[in-house]
C-alpha positions, 0 to 999 in steps of 0.5 A: 574573166577566164569564163568569158575568154573560154566562151570565145574559144568554144566558138573555134572548136564547135565545127569539129565536135562529133555531134549533129548539125542541130546540136552544133547550132544549139551550142552556138546559140547557148554560147552566144547567150552566154557571152552577152550574159557575161557582158551584162554581169560584168557591166553591172559589176563596174558600178554606176558607170556600167549600169549607165552604159547598159541603160543607154545601150538598151534604150537605143536598141529598144526605144519607147514608142 
């Protein structure tokens, strides 16, 4: 849980980091991917309800042709 909230705090300090704009963009993308990864892991840890929710979410995003 600390990692999840810490990840969102990271977005607030990215503009103030003493690195190039490309590096800031890379850090933002990694943070975005990490937040989704933590969401998926947390949903799976919730058991069958979390798995069902994820399955419904992905089917809505990626419908079968």
